[in-house]
C-alpha positions in Angstrom: 11.7 -13.9 6.7 10.7 -12.8 3.2 13.6 -12.1 0.8 12.7 -8.4 0.5 15.4 -5.9 1.4 13.0 -3.5 3.1 10.0 -4.9 5.0 7.6 -2.4 6.6 6.1 -3.5 9.9 2.6 -2.0 10.3 0.5 -2.2 13.5 -3.3 -2.7 13.3 -6.0 -3.1 15.9 -6.8 -6.6 14.6 -4.3 -8.6 12.5 -6.8 -11.1 11.0 -9.1 -8.2 10.0 -6.2 -6.3 8.5 -4.9 -9.3 6.6 -8.4 -10.1 5.2 -9.0 -6.5 4.1 -5.6 -5.8 2.6 -5.7 -9.1 0.7 -9.2 -8.5 -0.7 -8.7 -4.8 -1.5 -5.1 -4.6 -2.6 -4.4 -8.2 -3.8 -1.8 -9.0 -1.2 -1.3 -12.7 -0.3 -0.7 -14.3 3.0 2.8 -15.7 3.4 2.7 -16.6 7.0 0.4 -16.2 10.0 1.6 -16.5 13.6 -1.4 -16.9 15.8 -3.6 -13.8 15.6 -0.9 -11.3 16.5 1.4 -11.3 13.5 1.4 -12.0 9.7 3.6 -11.7 6.7 2.0 -10.6 3.4 3.4 -10.8 -0.1 3.0 -7.6 -2.0 4.3 -8.3 -5.5 8.1 -9.0 -5.1 8.0 -7.2 -1.7 6.6 -8.0 1.7 4.8 -6.4 4.6 4.5 -7.5 8.2 1.3 -6.9 10.1 1.3 -6.8 13.9 -1.3 -6.2 16.5 -1.4 -3.5 19.2 -2.5 -0.4 17.3 -5.2 1.8 18.8 -8.6 1.5 17.1 -8.7 5.3 16.7 -7.1 6.1 13.3 -6.5 9.8 14.1 -2.8 9.1 15.1 -1.8 7.1 11.9 0.9 9.2 10.2 2.8 6.7 8.1 2.0 5.7 4.6 3.1 3.1 2.1 3.9 3.3 -1.6 3.7 0.2 -3.8 4.4 -0.2 -7.5 1.7 -2.0 -9.5 1.2 -2.7 -13.2 -2.2 -1.0 -13.7 -3.2 1.8 -11.4 -6.7 2.2 -12.8 -7.7 -1.5 -12.4 -6.0 -1.6 -9.0 -8.0 1.4 -7.9 -11.2 -0.2 -9.1 -10.5 -3.3 -7.1 -9.8 -1.3 -3.9 -13.0 0.7 -4.4 -15.0 -2.5 -4.8 -13.7 -3.6 -1.4 -14.6 -0.4 0.4 -11.3 1.5 0.3 -11.7 5.3 0.7 -10.0 6.8 -2.4 -8.2 9.9 -1.2 -6.7 10.6 -4.7 -8.1 9.2 -7.9 -5.6 7.9 -10.5 -3.6 10.9 -11.6 -0.7 11.3 -14.1 2.2 13.3 -12.8 5.0 15.1 -14.8 7.6 12.8 -13.3 6.2 9.9 -15.3 4.1 8.1 -12.7 0.3 7.5 -12.6 -0.7 7.2 -8.9 -3.7 6.9 -6.7 -4.1 6.9 -2.9 -6.4 4.8 -0.9 -7.1 4.9 2.8 -7.6 1.6 4.7 -10.1 1.0 7.5 -7.5 2.0 10.1 -6.7 5.3 8.5 -3.4 4.4 6.8 -2.7 5.9 3.4 -1.5 3.5 0.6 -0.3 5.1 -2.7 0.0 2.8 -5.7 2.2 3.9 -8.5 2.6 2.8 -12.2 5.4 4.1 -14.4 3.9 5.5 -17.6 6.9 7.4 -19.0 10.6 7.6 -18.5 11.2 11.4 -17.8 14.5 13.1 -17.1 14.2 14.5 -13.5 15.5 17.9 -14.8 12.4 18.2 -17.0 10.1 18.4 -13.9 12.4 20.2 -11.4 14.1 17.1 -9.9 17.8 16.6 -9.3 19.1 13.3 -10.8 21.8 13.2 -8.1 
């Protein structure tokens, strides 16, 4: 297993197609393939497991993933070049993050985030806990 503490397991209709698209569009790398029914992808210093068995109809996809990247704008350009639907263009938020959201071919939302400023949560209505 990857060394990541948290590893999302995401189901897709076709594992090989999902791995190819996620690698091309988002820059993930294949760590391990187990037949055509399971794969582990590296995502920076994190990991994602892709499994088969999802319905081809994307209407029921409700989960989403957030991943930290170094450069949101160039990452968004790469995703667009590989056919990602951009649900939210790169946007700067008052909590110090620049983010964009892409939707993959199975309807799952992926938000990519880049820290652009260290902001005290009280300055934007958050609670530092």
